[in-house]
C-alpha positions as CSV (number, residue, x, y, z in Angstrom):
1,X,11.1,27.0,-3.0
2,X,8.3,26.1,-5.4
3,X,7.5,22.7,-7.1
4,X,8.2,24.4,-10.5
5,X,11.9,24.7,-9.5
6,X,12.3,20.9,-9.7
7,X,12.9,18.7,-12.7
8,X,10.7,15.8,-13.8
9,X,9.4,13.4,-11.1
10,X,10.8,15.6,-8.4
11,X,8.4,18.4,-9.5
12,X,5.5,16.0,-9.2
13,X,6.6,14.8,-5.7
14,X,7.1,18.4,-4.6
15,X,3.6,19.4,-5.9
16,X,1.8,16.4,-4.5
17,X,3.7,16.1,-1.1
18,X,6.1,18.9,-0.5
19,X,9.5,20.3,-1.6
20,X,11.4,19.0,1.4
21,X,10.3,15.4,0.6
22,X,11.4,15.9,-3.0
23,X,14.9,17.0,-1.9
24,X,15.1,14.1,0.7
25,X,14.2,11.5,-2.0
26,X,16.7,13.1,-4.4
27,X,19.4,12.8,-1.7
28,X,18.5,9.3,-0.8
29,X,17.9,7.8,-4.2
30,X,19.8,10.0,-6.6
31,X,20.7,8.1,-9.8
32,X,18.9,4.9,-8.9
33,X,16.0,3.3,-10.9
34,X,13.1,2.8,-8.5
35,X,10.1,0.7,-9.2
36,X,7.2,0.7,-6.7
37,X,5.4,-2.6,-6.3
38,X,1.6,-2.5,-6.8
39,X,1.1,-3.9,-3.3
40,X,1.7,-1.4,-0.5
41,X,1.1,-3.8,2.5
42,X,2.8,-7.1,3.3
43,X,0.7,-10.2,3.5
44,X,0.9,-10.5,7.3
45,X,-0.5,-7.0,7.8
46,X,-3.3,-7.7,5.3
47,X,-4.2,-10.9,7.1
48,X,-4.3,-9.2,10.5
49,X,-6.3,-6.3,9.1
50,X,-8.9,-8.7,7.6
51,X,-9.0,-10.7,10.9
52,X,-9.8,-7.5,12.8
53,X,-12.2,-5.9,10.4
54,X,-14.0,-8.7,8.5
55,X,-17.1,-8.4,10.7
56,X,-17.6,-4.7,9.9
57,X,-16.1,-4.4,6.4
58,X,-17.4,-6.0,3.2
59,X,-15.3,-8.3,1.1
60,X,-15.5,-5.8,-1.7
61,X,-14.3,-3.0,0.5
62,X,-11.4,-5.1,1.7
63,X,-10.5,-6.1,-1.8
64,X,-10.5,-2.5,-3.0
65,X,-8.5,-1.3,0.0
66,X,-5.7,-3.8,-0.7
67,X,-5.9,-4.2,-4.4
68,X,-6.9,-7.9,-4.2
69,X,-9.8,-9.6,-5.9
70,X,-13.0,-10.5,-3.9
71,X,-12.1,-14.1,-4.4
72,X,-8.6,-13.7,-2.8
73,X,-10.1,-11.9,0.2
74,X,-12.6,-14.8,0.6
75,X,-9.7,-17.2,0.4
76,X,-7.8,-15.3,3.1
77,X,-10.9,-15.4,5.3
78,X,-11.4,-19.1,4.8
79,X,-7.7,-19.7,5.6
80,X,-8.1,-17.7,8.8
81,X,-11.1,-19.8,9.8
82,X,-9.2,-23.0,9.2
83,X,-6.3,-21.8,11.3
84,X,-8.6,-20.7,14.1
85,X,-10.4,-24.1,14.0
86,X,-7.1,-26.0,14.3
87,X,-6.2,-24.1,17.5
């Protein structure tokens, strides 16, 4: 089966990912309205990633990776330092 065989968004999914995934999404979500949040990762994961990688990754790179502002990344780093100091 080729991506051109699918309608609308399913054709895009088939072209970008694969036809099997388009069929599986159709079967799973058929008829539902789906909105994908702009944030992919939950805040606990973001905090743990920053904790592990802040020494070797710039604030700007972290911000870009997670879709946050530089200022927000700095806030998360400061919060982590405060939490570490309290322990």
